[in-house]
C-alpha positions in Angstrom: 15.2 -4.5 -27.2 14.0 -1.0 -27.9 14.9 1.5 -25.1 17.6 -0.6 -23.5 21.1 0.5 -24.2 24.0 -2.0 -24.1 27.0 -0.8 -22.3 30.3 -2.5 -21.1 28.4 -3.2 -17.8 25.4 -4.7 -19.5 22.0 -3.6 -20.5 20.3 -0.7 -18.5 17.3 1.5 -18.5 17.2 5.1 -17.9 15.0 6.6 -15.1 12.1 7.6 -17.4 12.1 4.2 -19.0 11.9 2.3 -15.6 9.2 4.7 -14.3 7.1 4.3 -17.5 7.4 0.5 -17.6 6.6 0.1 -13.9 3.8 2.6 -14.0 5.3 5.0 -11.4 6.4 8.6 -11.7 10.0 9.8 -11.4 9.5 11.2 -7.9 8.3 7.7 -6.7 11.3 6.0 -8.3 13.7 8.5 -6.6 11.8 8.2 -3.3 12.1 4.3 -3.4 15.9 4.8 -4.0 16.2 6.9 -1.0 14.2 4.6 1.1 16.4 1.7 0.1 13.6 -0.2 -1.6 15.5 -0.2 -4.8 19.3 -0.1 -5.1 21.0 3.2 -6.1 21.7 2.7 -9.8 25.1 2.8 -11.5 25.7 5.7 -13.8 26.0 5.5 -17.6 29.1 7.0 -19.3 26.9 10.0 -19.8 26.1 10.4 -16.1 22.5 9.1 -16.4 21.1 6.7 -13.9 21.5 3.2 -15.3 18.9 0.8 -13.8 19.1 -3.0 -14.4 15.9 -4.2 -16.2 14.9 -6.2 -13.1 14.2 -2.8 -11.4 10.9 -2.7 -13.3 9.9 -6.2 -11.8 10.9 -5.0 -8.3 8.9 -1.8 -8.5 5.9 -3.9 -9.9 6.1 -6.2 -6.8 6.4 -3.1 -4.4 3.3 -1.5 -5.9 1.4 -4.9 -5.8 2.3 -5.4 -2.1 1.0 -1.9 -1.4 -2.3 -2.7 -3.1 -2.5 -5.7 -0.8 -2.4 -3.3 2.1 1.3 -3.4 3.2 2.9 -0.1 4.2 6.1 0.9 2.5 7.9 0.2 5.8 6.6 -3.3 5.7 7.4 -3.8 2.1 11.0 -2.6 2.9 11.4 -5.1 5.7 10.0 -7.9 3.5 12.4 -7.0 0.7 15.2 -6.9 3.2 14.4 -10.3 4.6 14.3 -11.7 1.0 17.6 -10.1 0.1 19.3 -12.0 2.9 18.2 -15.2 1.1 17.0 -17.2 4.1 13.6 -18.6 4.0 11.4 -17.0 6.6 7.7 -17.3 7.8 7.7 -13.5 7.9 5.7 -12.9 4.8 3.2 -15.6 5.7 2.7 -14.1 9.2 2.5 -10.6 7.9 -0.2 -11.7 5.3 -2.2 -13.3 8.1 -2.0 -10.1 10.1 -3.2 -8.3 6.8 -6.1 -10.7 6.6 -7.2 -9.9 10.1 -7.0 -6.1 9.3 -9.0 -6.6 6.2 -11.7 -8.6 8.1 -11.9 -5.8 10.8 -12.2 -3.2 8.1 -15.0 -5.2 6.3 -16.8 -5.5 9.7 -16.5 -1.7 10.1 -17.8 -1.1 6.6 -20.6 -3.4 7.1 -21.6 -1.7 10.3 -21.5 1.7 8.4 -23.4 0.3 5.5 -26.2 -0.8 7.9 -26.2 2.5 9.6 -26.5 4.5 6.5 -29.3 2.1 5.2 -31.2 2.9 8.4 -30.7 6.7 7.8 -32.1 6.4 4.2 -35.0 4.0 5.3 -35.9 6.3 8.2 -35.8 9.4 6.0 -33.4 11.2 8.3 -33.1 15.0 7.4 -30.4 16.2 9.9 -27.5 14.8 11.7 -28.2 16.8 14.9 -31.9 17.7 14.8 -33.5 14.9 12.8 -37.3 15.0 12.6 -37.9 11.5 11.3 -39.8 9.0 13.4 -37.7 6.4 15.0 -34.5 8.1 14.0 -31.5 5.8 14.1 -29.2 8.6 15.0 -26.5 8.9 16.7 -25.3 5.4 15.6 -24.0 4.1 19.0 -22.6 1.1 17.3 -20.3 3.2 15.3 -18.2 4.3 18.3 -14.6 3.8 18.1 -13.4 0.3 18.9 -9.9 -0.5 20.2 -7.8 -2.3 17.7 -6.0 -5.4 18.8 -3.2 -4.6 21.2 -4.8 -1.0 21.9 -6.2 0.2 25.1 -9.9 1.1 25.0 -10.7 4.8 24.9 -12.2 5.9 28.2 
């Protein structure tokens, strides 16, 4: 395999190779290392970081989880749970929570879209001193709503 060096301890990839294959930059790779998302690598005889090839897969999984809306802290917790090797409903429960968050964001975006459509249709020309007839401003239905578990803003 091109780019994989064979050593007494087995195949490994250098930092740049891992970053390139996973589609991340070197700073991201080191940050994930510091955060404990990926294990600190062994060192090659020349002192270079020596990552096992599976690191690329793990980085790809981390980036995919982030695209699904999981924070790095949530990803770290899920990875840690998985490393313990015990089945857990944690991923499923967290995915259900993410679905609820996505649904709430979709509802918010739908309200914003409707309000912007009203502005365009009404021909609004100013946020504070609009002269159009039947101006839909100030968008009362866009007031902040408390998220589940939060107290309403008084």
